[in-house]
N, C-alpha and C positions, 0 to 999 in steps of 0.2 A: 804275200807269198813267201818263198824261202830266201829272198834277198837277190836271187839271180833275175836279171831282166831279159826281155826279149832281144834287146840289143846285144847282150852278152852271148845269147844263143846264136844269133846270126853270125857273130864273129867266130864261134867255135865249131860250127857244123858246116863242112865244105858244101854239102848239098844245098844250103841256104844262101849261098853266095853266087852272084851273077851280075850281069850288066844292069838289069832292072829288078829291084827287090822292094816289095811293099809288105807291110805286116799290120794286121789289125785284130783287135780282140773279138772273141766270139761270145755271145751271151748264152746262158743256159746251164753252165756247169756249177755244181754246188760243193765240190770238193777241191777242184783245181782251177787255175786260170788257163784259158784256152785261147789260142791264136790261129788265124789263117795267115800263112806266108806265101806270097806269090813270087816266084823266081823265074824270070824270062818266060812267063806264060804258064809255068807249071805250078800247081798249088800243093801246099803241105799243111798238115795239122801239127801244131806244136802245143804240148801240154806242160805247164809249169806246176810242179807239186804244191799243194796247199801247205800252210804253216803247221797244221796239226797232223800231218801224215803219220808220224810215229805214234801219237796218242790214239789215232784211229785204227792202228794195227795194220797199216799198209806197208808191204815190202816191195820196193820198186824193182828189185832184181827178179822176184817172182812175177811181178806184173808184166815185165817186158818179155820174159820167157813165155808166159801164157799167151800174151798178145801175138807172139810169133807163131805159136802153135795154132791158134785160131785162124790166123792169116793163111797158114799152110793149108788149112781145110777150106779156104774160101769163105770164111765166116767173119773176117775182120780185115781192116785195111793193113797193108804191108808196113812193117816197121822200117823206117829209113835210117834212123840214128837213135842212139841212147847215150846219155851222159851220166855215167854211174855216180859221179861225185854229187850231182844235184838231183838226180832222178828224172831229168827232163827226157821226154820221149817225143820223137818226131816220126809221124807216119804220113803215108800218102793221104791226100784229101779227097774224099769221095763226094761227088756232086749229087748227093741224095738227100731226100727229106726224111725227118724222123717220122715214126708211125704214131699217130695220136691214139690215146687210150681207147676212145670209142671205136676206132678202126680195129685195134687189136682184139676187141671183144667179138668181132664178126666171125662167122664160121670159116670163111676163107682164110682169115689171118690166124685163127687158132690152128688151122691145119699147117700153114706156112711156118709159124714160129715153133710149133711142136716138132716139125721135121728138122728144123735147124738145131733146136736144143738137143734132139735125139742124136744128131750127127756129132755135135760137140761132146756130148756125154760118152758116146761110144768110141770115138776115134781120136780125141785129143789126149795128149800125155802132159798133164799139168804138174807144175811144182807147187808145193805148199798145200796146206789144208785150210778150209774155212769152216768154222763151227760156231754158229750164232749163239748158242748158250754160253760157250766159253768166251765169245766176244762180248756178250752182255756182262759177264762177270768182270772182264777187263774194263769195260766202260764204267761200270759201277765203282770200281776202285778209283778210277780217274776222277769221276764226279765227286766222290766223297772226300778224296784227298785234297782236291782243289777247291772245294766248297762251291761247286757249280750249281746252277738252277736244277731243281728236281721236279719232275712232273707231279701234278696233284695226286695225292694218294700213293706216292712212290713206294713206301714200304709194303703196304698191304697189296698193292698192285703187282708186286714181284713175287709174292708168296706162292702162287700156283705154279710157277715156272719149274721148280725142282721136280714136282710130280710129272708135269708135262714132259720134261726132258727125259726122265726115267722111262716113261711109257713109249716115247718115240724111239729111243735107242734100242728098246727090246724089239727084235724082229725087223730092224731097219734094213733096207736094201743095200747092196754093195755101193761104196762111194764111186762117184764119177767126176770127171772134169767139169766144173760148174763155173759160170760167170758170176752168179750170186748177187747181181745188181741190175736186173733187167727192167729198169724203169723205161717207160716209153721213149725218153730222150736218148737212151742208149741203144735203141733199135732203129736201124735205117732201112728204108724201103728200097731193096735191091731188085724189085720185081718178083720173080718166082721164089727167091730166097732172100731173107733179111740178112743184114750185117749187124753184128754186135760190136759195140765200141766201149772203151773205158774198162779195162780189166783190173782196176785198183783192188777189188775185193775177190778176185778170182782164186780158185783153189779147189782141191778135191773135197767133196761134200756129199751129203745125202741128196740124190737127184730130186727127191720130192720137195726139198727146200727150194730148189730153183723154180719149180712150178708154183709152190705156195707163195713165194716172194713175188713172182710175176703177177699172180692173181690179185694181190693187194696193191701192187704198184699201178696196175691198170684198172683197178677198182672193178674187178670181176664180181658178178653175183656168185652165190654158191653153185647155181646151175652151170654158169660159165666155167667155173673152176672144175667141176666134175667132168664137163665136156672136154676141157683141156687135158685132164689126166687120161681120159679114155682115148683121146686121139693120140697122145704121146705113147701110151702103152699098146695101142692097137686092139684094146679090149676094155670092157667095163670091169672095174674093180673098186667097189665102194669103200673097202678098207684103205686102199692106197689113196683114193680121193680124199678120204677123211684125214689121212696123214698130211697131205698137201695143205689142206685147210688149216690144220693145227700149226704147220710150219709158218703159215701166214700170220698167225698170232705172234710167234717168235719174231718174225720179220718186223712187224710193226713196233713191237717193244724195243727191239735192238736198234732200229733206226731212230726211234724217239730219243733214246739215250745218246746216240751218235749226235743228234741235233743239239743236245745240251752242251756237248763238248765244242761243236762247231760255233755255237752262239757266242762263246767266249773267245775262241781261238781264230776264227776265220775273218778275213778282211773283205770277203765277198759280200756284195749288196743283195742279201737274201734274208727272208723272214724265217730264220731257223727256229725261233720260239713257236711261231704259228705252225710250222711244218711238224715239229715234234709233238705239239699238243694234239694235232689232228690224228697222228698215227697212234699216240698213246691212248686217246679216247676211243678210237676204233677197236683196238685190241681189248681194252677194258670192257667195252660194250659186249663183245663176244664172250668174255668170261662171265659177266654178270647175267646175261640173258639166257645162259644155259647152252649156247652153241658149242663151247669147248667141251663140256661134259658129254653132250650128244655125240660129238665126233670121237671122243675118247672111247665111248661104247662101241662105235663102229670099227675101230681098229683092233 
């Protein structure tokens, strides 16, 4: 991580000091190191930023602002403390389970998550912007400057992106406050409304990227994705559904390049190479088999 330890944090944050204090690591994160800290029976979540935060384009001041905004809306745990020098964030710990991908694909959960996303997009006031094509360009510069591993077919596989970007920007809907990383592990089952955690990549963005990103993170079928967009909009719009599907291609390619950086930089025990390969191959499959061209015709 960044050199700061959980012991350092316990000493710096008054809320984490008490008569009985225990701290233990949490599994599952692939950007940061996460801990659960219990203080006199009360639980907190502590996030230590990963080594490659700057290379990955993460702004911790933006993250904490957006986390507080989402918490204000009841969509995220409350922020308890923030250490700007290190980027450490402490939040309340929610005793909730993550929502598995197969559950997210059910009609009930498509309705629930759509409602929560819609509330975030309409009511939150986020700082910063998130633009996956621009992020891909930044990741490419890092990969090439540092000689990092490149996905198979790297050059040719990126060639269609310029036209895809141009077409998606034309007639794009107004930007909204987006989480931008709704992997199932970042969605907690709060009953009638989910909670979204980890606002590392949050920022103002095309709202259809949010839906397209969620669709590939949870391995939605095309039919599932179209249903998600229809529920989110409250109506059927095949052109906007196609936009979400195309943003899913950008999502897979962007996070595949992200994995190349993490593979070299991160100390977390995670198969970044395999993760990146799966996402790259899924996107390239959609390009090769004609799905991308078909969706471009729909928009």
